[in-house]
C-alpha positions in Angstrom: 81.6 79.9 111.1 82.0 80.2 114.8 79.5 79.2 117.3 78.5 81.9 119.8 76.6 81.7 123.1 73.6 84.0 123.0 71.3 84.8 126.0 68.1 84.4 124.1 64.8 84.6 126.0 62.7 81.5 125.2 59.1 82.6 125.3 56.2 80.2 125.0 55.1 79.9 121.4 52.1 77.9 120.1 52.8 76.4 116.7 50.3 76.0 113.9 51.2 72.7 112.3 50.3 73.4 108.7 51.9 71.3 106.0 53.5 73.2 103.2 54.7 72.2 99.8 55.8 75.0 97.4 57.4 73.7 94.2 59.1 76.3 92.1 58.4 79.4 94.2 61.2 81.6 95.4 59.4 83.8 97.9 58.6 82.1 101.1 55.3 82.1 102.9 54.5 84.5 105.7 54.5 82.2 108.7 54.7 83.5 112.2 55.3 80.5 114.4 57.5 77.4 114.6 57.1 74.1 116.4 60.6 74.6 117.8 62.4 77.1 120.0 66.1 77.3 118.9 69.0 78.6 121.0 71.6 78.2 118.2 72.0 77.3 114.5 74.9 76.2 112.4 74.9 76.1 108.6 77.2 73.9 106.5 77.2 73.0 102.8 74.1 70.9 102.3 73.0 70.4 105.9 71.9 72.6 108.8 71.8 71.9 112.5 70.1 73.6 115.4 70.1 73.4 119.1 66.9 73.6 121.1 66.7 75.2 124.6 66.9 71.8 126.2 70.1 71.0 124.2 68.4 68.6 121.8 70.3 68.5 118.5 68.2 68.7 115.3 69.7 68.5 111.8 68.2 68.5 108.3 69.2 68.6 104.6 71.7 66.3 102.8 70.4 62.8 103.4 68.6 63.7 106.6 65.3 64.9 105.2 63.3 68.1 104.6 62.4 68.9 108.2 64.3 69.1 111.5 65.2 65.6 112.7 66.4 64.6 116.1 69.9 63.3 116.2 70.5 60.3 118.5 74.0 59.7 119.9 74.7 63.4 120.4 76.6 64.2 123.6 74.5 65.3 126.6 74.3 69.0 127.5 75.4 70.4 124.1 75.6 74.2 124.6 76.7 75.4 121.1 77.4 74.2 117.6 79.5 75.3 114.6 79.3 74.2 111.0 81.6 73.9 108.0 80.8 72.6 104.5 81.5 69.0 105.4 81.6 68.7 109.2 80.1 70.1 112.4 81.5 70.6 115.9 79.9 71.3 119.2 80.7 72.1 122.8 79.1 70.7 125.9 78.3 72.9 128.9 81.6 71.9 130.6 83.7 72.7 127.4 84.2 69.2 126.0 84.4 69.3 122.2 82.9 66.8 119.8 82.8 66.8 116.0 81.0 64.8 113.3 80.9 64.5 109.5 83.8 64.3 107.0 87.3 63.7 108.4 89.6 63.3 105.4 92.1 65.9 106.7 91.6 65.2 110.5 89.2 68.1 111.0 87.2 66.1 113.6 90.3 66.1 115.8 90.1 62.5 117.1 93.5 61.4 115.8 92.1 59.6 112.7 90.9 60.4 109.2 87.8 58.3 109.6 84.6 60.2 109.3 81.6 59.7 111.6 78.9 57.2 110.7 75.3 58.2 110.1 72.6 55.6 110.4 69.2 56.6 109.0 66.1 54.4 109.6 62.4 55.1 109.1 62.1 56.8 112.5 65.6 57.5 113.8 68.9 59.2 112.8 71.9 58.2 114.8 75.4 59.7 114.4 78.7 58.6 115.9 80.2 61.7 117.4 84.0 62.0 117.7 85.5 63.3 120.9 88.2 65.8 120.1 91.5 64.5 121.4 93.7 66.0 124.1 91.3 66.3 127.0 91.1 70.0 126.4 88.2 72.2 127.6 87.1 75.0 125.2 85.1 78.2 125.5 84.5 78.4 121.7 85.0 76.2 118.7 84.8 77.0 114.9 84.4 74.5 112.1 85.9 75.8 108.8 86.2 74.2 105.4 88.7 71.5 106.2 90.0 72.6 109.6 88.7 73.4 113.0 89.9 75.8 115.7 89.0 76.5 119.3 89.9 78.6 122.3 90.6 76.8 125.5 89.6 77.9 129.0 93.1 79.3 129.5 92.6 81.4 126.3 95.0 79.4 124.2 94.2 78.8 120.5 94.3 75.3 119.1 93.6 74.1 115.5 93.5 70.8 113.7 92.7 69.4 110.3 93.8 70.5 106.8 96.8 72.9 106.8 97.7 73.3 103.1 97.9 77.1 103.5 99.1 77.4 107.1 95.6 77.9 108.4 96.4 76.0 111.6 98.9 78.6 112.6 101.5 76.2 114.0 104.3 77.4 111.6 103.9 74.5 109.2 101.7 73.3 106.4 101.3 69.8 107.8 97.9 68.4 108.5 97.1 67.7 112.2 94.8 65.0 113.4 94.5 66.3 116.9 94.5 69.8 118.4 97.8 71.6 117.9 98.7 74.9 119.7 98.7 78.0 117.5 102.2 79.6 117.6 103.0 82.8 119.3 101.6 82.3 122.8 98.8 84.9 122.2 95.9 85.1 124.7 92.8 84.9 122.5 89.1 85.2 123.3 87.5 84.6 119.9 88.5 82.6 116.8 87.0 81.8 113.5 88.1 79.2 111.0 87.4 80.0 107.4 88.2 78.3 104.1 92.0 78.8 103.8 92.5 81.2 106.7 91.8 81.7 110.4 91.4 84.9 112.4 91.2 85.5 116.2 91.0 88.4 118.6 92.6 89.1 122.0 91.0 90.6 125.1 92.2 94.1 124.1 90.6 93.9 120.7 93.7 93.2 118.7 93.0 90.9 115.7 95.4 88.4 114.2 95.0 86.2 111.0 97.0 83.4 109.5 96.9 81.2 106.4 96.4 82.0 102.7 96.7 85.7 101.8 96.6 86.0 98.0 93.6 88.2 98.2 94.6 90.2 101.2 92.3 88.2 103.5 94.8 88.3 106.4 94.5 92.1 106.6 98.2 92.7 107.4 98.8 95.0 104.4 100.4 92.3 102.3 99.5 89.3 100.1 102.1 87.0 101.8 100.9 83.8 103.3 101.4 83.5 107.0 101.9 80.2 108.9 101.8 81.9 112.2 99.5 84.7 113.5 100.0 88.0 111.7 98.8 91.3 113.2 95.8 92.8 111.3 96.8 96.4 110.3 95.2 99.5 111.6 93.9 101.0 114.9 90.5 99.2 114.9 89.8 97.1 118.0 87.6 94.1 117.4 85.1 92.2 119.6 84.8 89.4 117.1 85.9 88.2 113.6 84.4 86.0 111.0 86.2 84.4 108.0 84.7 83.2 104.8 86.1 82.5 101.3 88.9 84.9 100.5 87.5 87.5 102.9 87.6 88.2 106.6 85.4 90.6 108.6 85.1 91.9 112.1 83.0 94.0 114.4 84.8 96.7 116.3 84.1 97.9 119.9 82.0 100.7 118.5 79.9 98.2 116.5 81.3 99.1 113.1 81.8 96.4 110.5 85.1 96.1 108.6 86.2 93.6 106.0 89.4 92.8 104.1 90.2 90.6 101.2 88.7 90.2 97.7 86.4 93.0 96.5 83.6 90.7 95.5 82.9 89.9 99.2 84.0 93.2 100.9 80.7 95.0 101.1 82.7 98.1 100.3 84.9 99.7 97.6 88.3 98.1 97.5 91.3 100.2 98.5 94.1 98.2 96.9 95.0 95.9 94.0 96.1 92.3 94.4 98.2 90.3 91.9 97.4 86.6 91.7 98.9 84.4 89.0 99.8 87.4 86.9 96.4 89.0 86.9 95.4 92.0 89.1 92.0 92.5 90.8 90.6 94.9 93.4 91.1 94.0 97.0 91.6 95.5 100.4 94.8 94.3 102.2 93.7 96.1 105.4 90.4 96.5 107.2 87.9 98.6 105.2 84.6 99.8 106.6 81.6 98.3 104.8 79.3 100.7 103.0 76.5 102.5 104.8 78.2 102.9 108.2 76.7 99.6 109.3 76.6 99.1 113.1 76.2 95.4 114.0 75.8 93.1 117.0 76.5 89.8 115.1 78.5 88.9 111.9 78.8 85.8 109.8 80.9 85.2 106.7 79.9 82.2 104.5 81.4 80.8 101.3 80.4 83.6 99.0 78.4 86.0 101.1 78.4 87.8 104.4 75.6 88.8 106.7 75.3 90.9 109.8 72.7 91.7 112.4 72.3 95.5 112.9 71.9 97.0 116.3 68.1 97.2 115.8 67.9 93.5 114.8 67.6 94.0 111.1 69.7 91.5 109.0 71.8 92.7 106.2 73.7 90.6 103.6 76.1 91.2 100.7 78.0 89.2 98.1 76.9 86.3 95.8 73.2 85.7 95.6 72.7 83.0 92.9 70.5 80.9 95.3 68.8 83.8 97.1 71.2 83.5 100.1 71.0 87.2 100.7 67.3 87.0 101.4 66.3 90.2 99.7 63.8 88.6 97.4 66.2 88.5 94.4 69.1 86.5 93.0 71.1 89.6 92.2 74.7 90.0 93.4 75.0 92.9 96.0 78.2 94.9 96.4 77.0 96.5 99.6 74.9 95.5 102.6 71.2 94.9 101.6 68.4 94.4 104.1 66.9 90.9 104.3 63.2 91.0 103.4 60.4 90.6 105.8 61.1 93.1 108.6 62.1 90.2 110.9 64.4 91.0 113.8 67.2 88.6 114.5 69.6 87.9 117.4 72.1 85.8 115.5 72.8 84.6 111.9 74.8 81.8 110.3 75.9 81.9 106.7 76.7 78.6 105.0 77.5 77.7 101.4 74.4 78.8 99.5 72.0 79.4 102.3 71.7 81.5 105.5 69.8 81.0 108.7 68.9 83.2 111.7 67.4 82.9 115.1 65.1 85.7 116.4 65.1 87.0 120.0 62.0 84.8 120.5 64.0 81.7 119.4 62.2 81.2 116.1 64.5 80.0 113.3 64.3 81.3 109.7 66.4 80.1 106.7 66.7 81.3 103.1 68.6 80.5 99.9 69.6 77.2 98.3 67.2 74.3 99.2 68.3 71.7 96.7 69.2 69.3 99.5 66.4 70.5 101.9 68.9 72.5 104.0 66.3 75.2 104.8 64.2 72.7 106.8 60.8 74.2 105.9 59.5 70.9 104.6 58.8 72.1 101.1 60.0 70.9 97.7 61.1 74.3 96.6 64.6 74.5 95.3 65.2 77.9 96.8 63.6 80.6 98.8 64.8 84.2 98.2 63.2 85.4 101.4 63.2 83.9 105.0 61.0 80.9 105.7 60.3 79.4 109.1 62.0 76.2 109.8 59.1 73.8 110.2 58.3 70.4 111.6 55.2 68.4 112.4 
């Protein structure tokens, strides 16, 4: 759920503007071009947003329509975006943070619980963007389920929003309406806000997590909730982490992928048992390598599935697949990493609730999975695609 800056090379593509409607099908068409060149994508619950090379913000799904729609009112010079199930956040080129969407827990960080306003007319969508309070400048920001976290230019971590499980890391369970410093004085370089937990890494590759831990998702060898950062167990050194629902994952310095938490989302065989409300279930309380010795350059944990970009650009996903969000042409649950269909090479991925999107090195955007609210942006009336489809527009 964390935005990342990627040095994609934007080649000149000529789009074939062919209208497509595909009711009932699950396997997407084999399209090779898109009208848009994307530098970044962020998936939420029922909506998706993307940034073009010139910083134009496009969003679709929810009540915004079937195809990418330009968003008016967006801050100038947006450089990156991040999405949660009900809100999005973005950073400008100079590190100013803005958020939009739902705000019932203060996850927009503007000191209120008032959500942003979206005005939709026949030819225009305008959103009121909330400036995150505190005059802080960030290098990265991550929109979780009901909270948001970011790393400032001095490498301090701040979080705000819902804090029911201590996922803000300030030593309390009180919601915060503005950015609040994470306890411990750690110097962080990456952070990722999940559903009820948050994880971050330091410059030496040490990983810390905090929040709910009933399924071992903090990786510290226990199932004890932590309201301040807890050291992830083991000797692995991580370059990035990604947190989803009851699971956390990370990429190590040698590109290996490890996950910890509930077995359903691990991509590997569990090494422990967890006890929750009197019942036991398989879990891993410490980092466990995913099956197949997967080596990855990018990693994203959604709300029931996880995906990674292998070193050769192949996308792999695992976990729940009821809406085709794994992209393998089926709706079958996968316990281990399974290649996304189509032989497409990706630079980065974003896993949402029931859908996934990815940007290729040529800046073409593909999405797959749930399309009930048109969050795939392909312009079709299909309720799902189980393989990648090009995000369209005409």
